[in-house]
N, C-alpha and C positions, 0 to 999 in steps of 0.2 A: 456191370454191363448196362449201358443206357438203352432205352427203347424209344422207338419213334412210331407215331401214327400218321400216315399220309393219306389224305383224301383227295381224289382227282375228279375234277368236273370238266366237261367239255369234250373236245374233239380228239382224234387220234394223235394230233400233235402234242396235246397236253398229256395224253397217255404215255407217249414216248419220253417227253420231258420228265415225267414222274419216274420212268425207268432209269433215267440218268440220275435224278435226285436220289433214288434208292441206292444206286450203285455208289454214289459219293458217301452216303450215310453209312453203308455197310463197310466201306473202306476206312471210315473213321472209327469203327468199332461199335456202331449202333446195331441194335437188333430190332426187327420189325415186330409190331404188335397190332392186333385187331381191336384192342381195347384202349379207349382214351384214358381210362382210370389208371392203366399201367404205364402210360407214356411219360417220358421225360421231355419229349418234343412232340408237339402237335402241329402239323403243317398242312395247310389247305392250298392245293394247286387249282386256281380258279379260272372260270370262264366268264366273259362279259358280253357274249354275242346276244344273249337275251336276258330279260329282267329276272325271270324266275330263279335261275342259278345264283344270281347276286343276292336275292332275298334269303335264299337258303344259307349262304355263307354268313350273313349277318346274324341270322337266327341261331345257327349252330355255334358260332364262335362266342356269341353273347352268353350262351349257356355254359361255356368253359370257365367263366369267371370264378365259379365255385371251386373248380379244380386248382386254379391259380392261388386262391385264398388258402386252400388246404396245403398246397405245395408251392411256395414262392419261387423255387428253383425251376419249376416247369417253364419251358420256352414255348410260346404260342406264336406261330408264324403264318403269314399269308403271302403267296407268291402267284405267278402266272399272269393272266391277262388283266384282271381287275386292277392291280397296282399300277399298270401302265397308264391309267387314266388319272390325271392330276386331281380331279374333283373326288374320285373314289378314294384316293389316298388320304385326302383331307377328311373325308367322312369316316374312314377307318380309324384315324387318329382320334377323332372326336367321339365316335360311338363305341369304340372298342379300346378303351385305355389300357386294358390288360394284355394287349397284343405287343409282343416284344420285337418282332422281326417282320419287315415288309420288303420284298424284293420282286423284280419283274422277270420278263421273259429273256432278257439279254445278259443277265449276270448270274445264271445258275452256277457257273464254274467258280464263283467266289463264295459259295456256300460255306466251305470250311472256315474261312476267315470271319464271315458274318456270324456264324454260330459262336465262335470264340468270343467275339465282341459282345454278343447278346448274353452269353453266360457270365460275363464280367459285370453285367448290370446296365449296359448301354442299350438304349432303345434305337433300333436300326431301321432306317428307311433309305434304301439304296435302289434306285430305279434309273436305268439308262434308257434314253430315247431311242438309241440305235446300238446294235452290237458293234464290237471292235474286232475286225477281221480283215484279212487280205482276200483278194479275189480267189474264189474257189474253195475257201477255207471257212471253218466255223469253230467257235470256241468249244463246242461240244464234241469235236472230232475225237479227241483223245481222252475223254472222261470215261470213268468206269460206268458200265451199264448193267443193271440187274433186270433182265427181261422177265416178263410175267409168264412166258410160255416157252417151252423147250422145243416146240415144233414149228411155230410161226413167229416171224419177227418183223417189226417196223423198221424201215430204213429211210431216214430223211434224205431227200435229194435236193430240195430247194426250200428255203425259208422265206417268210415274208410274203407280201402281196402289194402290188401297185395298181390294182384294178379300180379301187375307190368306187365300188357300188355305193349308191347314196344312202343305203340303209345299214351299211356294214362298218363295224368298228375295228375289224381285224387289221387293216393297213396301219392304224394308229397304235395298235398294241404289239404287232409282230414286226413292224418295220418294212423297209423296201425289200423287193425280191433279191435274193442272192443264192446262186446255185453252188453246190459242191462239185468238185472235179469228177469226171467219169472214172478216173483211176482210183480215187479214194472210195467212191461208191462200190466199185468192183471189188476192191480190197475188203471192204466190210462184208459184202455178200459171200465172197469166197471163204472168209473166216467163219461166217455163220454156218455155211454148208459143212465145213470141217468139224464144227461143233455139233452137227446132227440136225440142223434146221432144214426143213423141207420146203418151206414157203416163205416168201418175203412180200411185204406190202410197201411199195414205194410211196412216200408221203410228201405232200406239199400243199400249201393253200391253193396252188394252181400248178399241178404237176406238169401239165403239158406246156407250160411256159419255161420248162427246164432248158437251161443252156443259153438263153437269149442274152444274158448278162455276162457271159464268159467270152474272153478274147479268143480262146481256142475254139475250133470247129466242133460244136456239140449240139445235139438235139435230143428230145425225149425219145423219139423213135429209134435213133441210133443207140441210145443207152439201153433200151429194151432189147435190141438185137444183140448187143454185147453181153448183157446179163443172161440172155437165153442160151448162150453157149457154155455156161458154167456147168460142168459135170456134177451130178448129185443134187442139183436144185430141181425140184419137181414143179413148182408153181410160182408165178409172178402175178401180183395184183397191184393196183395203184389207185390212189384217191387224193385229191378231188380234181376233176377235169373242168375246164371252162369251155363252153361251146365255141367261143370266139377263136380259141387256139386249137381246135380239133381239126387238123388238116388231113389231106389224103395219105401222107406218110404214116400218121398214127393209125388211121383206119387200116392201112395195109399191114402194119405191125400186128394189130389185133387179129387180123385174118390169117396171117401166115406163121407167126411165131408159136411153136407148139406149147411152150411153157406159160405163155401169157393167157390168163383165164378169160373165158367168154362172159365177162361181166363189166359193164361200164356204168359208173355213176356220173350222170351228166345233168347237173342242176339247171333247171329252166327258170324257176322262181315264179313265173307268171305266164299266162297264155295270151296276153294282150300286148300288142306291139307298143301301144301308147304307154302302158305301165312299164314295159321293159326299157323304154327310153327314159322315163322318169327315174327308174332304178339305175341307169347308166350301165346296163348290161352289155351294150355294144353289139346287139344282134336283134333281129325281129322274130316274130312268130313264124313267118314263112321260112326264114333261114334255119331255124331250129328244126322244123318239120322236115325240110329237105335234108338236113344233116342226119336225122334219124333214118330216113330212107336209105341214104348212102351206107350207113353203118349196118343196117339190117340186110341190105343186099350183099354186102361183103362178108358178114358173119351171121348167117341164118341161125336162129335159135339163141342169139345173145340175150343175156338178161340186162335190161335197161332199168336203172333206178334213178331217182331224181330228188330234188328239194323243191318245195312249193311254199310260197308265202301268201296268206290272205290278209286283207285289211290294210294293204299299203295305202299311204295317204293319197286321196283322190280316186281310189278304186270305185268305179261305178258298178251297177248291177250288170251292165253289158261287159265290162272288163272281167268280172267274176265268171260270167257265163262263158267267156272265151277261154278262161283257165279250165273250166270243167270240160269244154269241148276238146281242148288240146289233150287233156288227160285221157279222154275217151278215145281220141284218134291215135295217140301214141300207144296206149295200153301198157303203161309202165308195170314192171313186175312188182315194184313196191315204191313207196315215196315217203320221205320225211316231210311232214306237213307242219307248218308253224303259223301262229298268229303274229302279225307284225308287231314288233316291240321297239318303240323309239329308243335310240341310243344317243345320249347327249354328245354333241360334237360332230354328229353326222348331218349331212344336208337334209335328209328325209325328216329328221326330228323337227326341223324348222319349216317344213312344208305346210301350206294351208290344207284344209279339207281332211283333217285327221278323222279316221273312221271310228264311230262309237263301239265300245267293247262288246255290247250285245249283238251288234250286227257282225262283228268279227267272229264271235262264237257261232252264230247261226251259219255263217259261211263255212267255217272250218268243219262243222259237223257234216254238212252236205258233201264237202270235198272228201272227207275221210270215208263216208259211206260209199261213195262212188269208187274210190281207190280200193277199198276192201273187197268190193265185188269183183273188180278186175284182178286183184291179187289172188283171190280164191280160184278164179277161172284158170289163171296161169298154173297154179299148183295142181289143180285137178287134171290138167292136160298132161301132167307127168305120170299119171297112173299107168302102170304097165311098162314104163320105159326103164331101160338100164342106165344107171348113172355111176360114174367114177367118183368115189369118195376118198378124201383124205381123213383118216380116222383121228379125231382130235381129243376125245375124252370119253368119260362114262358118266351117266346120270342114272336116276332111278328107273328111267325108261329104256335102259340099255346103252350100247355104245352110241356115240355121236360122231357123225361124219359130215363133211361139207362138200357139196358138189362144186364143179368148176364154175357154175353160175351163182355160187355163193348162197346156196340154200342148205339149211341144216336137215339132216336125215337121222332118225333114230332106228336102230336095228339091233338084233341079238347077235352076239359073237363073243369070242374069248378075248381077254385083255392083251394077249400077245399080238393082236392086230393094231394096237395103238401105235400111231405114227406111220402106218403103212397105207398104201393105196389099195382099195378094194372095189369090186363091182357089186352093186345091189340092184334088185328090181323094186321099184316103188309100188307098194301095196295099199297104202292109205294116204289120203291127202286132205288137208283142210286149209283155211286161210293162212294159218301161222305155222303149221307143222307137216312133216312128211314122215312116213314109216316105210321101211323096206325090209327085204330079206336078202341075205348075202347069196351070191351066185357061186 
């Protein structure tokens, strides 16, 4: 029995790709292990959106050279977004000569053949610039999937991205947008519900661009309405949305469809219109603030989360202050905050007026401090309220449930509540956690 060790870095798209990779490996007779020392195959599914995950990949895999010397038949592989960049592939070959297998985001389905060739002693580098598929289809559609959770599931509805934000490498690693057919997505969700799943998260680099590339009449709001009708499905989530594609039909779907959760992740990236233009985001500060007003009017109590970048090339102190003021005005429930990291091949990496690292750090600390205060206020406002939870698991602090607004709550209760919907009263709140008592 061969064993594999799989490390996943990056977004939910990579998480789901790893579920497919795991399904393929299990079908080949492999068994999963949490120890690299036990593994016959070590595989890293990588992210290249920021520099730090890339550094970790080189550091970790360099350390596996000793394992390769000890066991020459060990196969070490790198897949995901990093290999999609030509320069990264060349660096991998030079810096990591003990790596046997390199493949990208578009040829996961060829893993059985690639492993067979690597096992015979061939060093494999196979990266496709684009996937090979017909309209509405994807090569991952019929591959085995080993999901990491028996209660909640990721379902890809659209792959790729064609927005070309000037800082982002994703369009170059994931290819152009292509949507799956509504019928295939519904078939997947119906199957998941039959297997006992209660919640699905619809995935895409830009989910609300869904259907624009299909010749059949399809839209994201119509897809949500269709999935909402599936008996046995309790909750629907989705990520990630682009503000430019957030139309009235999607706001209406959020407001009226009972299974669609009241949580919207709406990345703004910056609060300055001049920076947003340099980022090629396709909207202004004023547009975003008006969109937030429309959403909050239609769905009172919705949880709004976002992504924010500090230190983008040319960011002035005034630009940064506008980001802080937007965060204050919107009052996000939480935010993923990032220091701008130049990605080779993107327009922003070639822009003048790159910001010094020390100034980036100074700004990110100020932003995090502001957002933490806002997040804590949101959490404390939940004290004394009743919340519906989907009970997801158990920790040392008791059972763990998640609200419709995507907040975790710890509470005491028996294990037979796992997988069920319960109502709790929130009794304790802090910046990062909630506690409740079952009603």
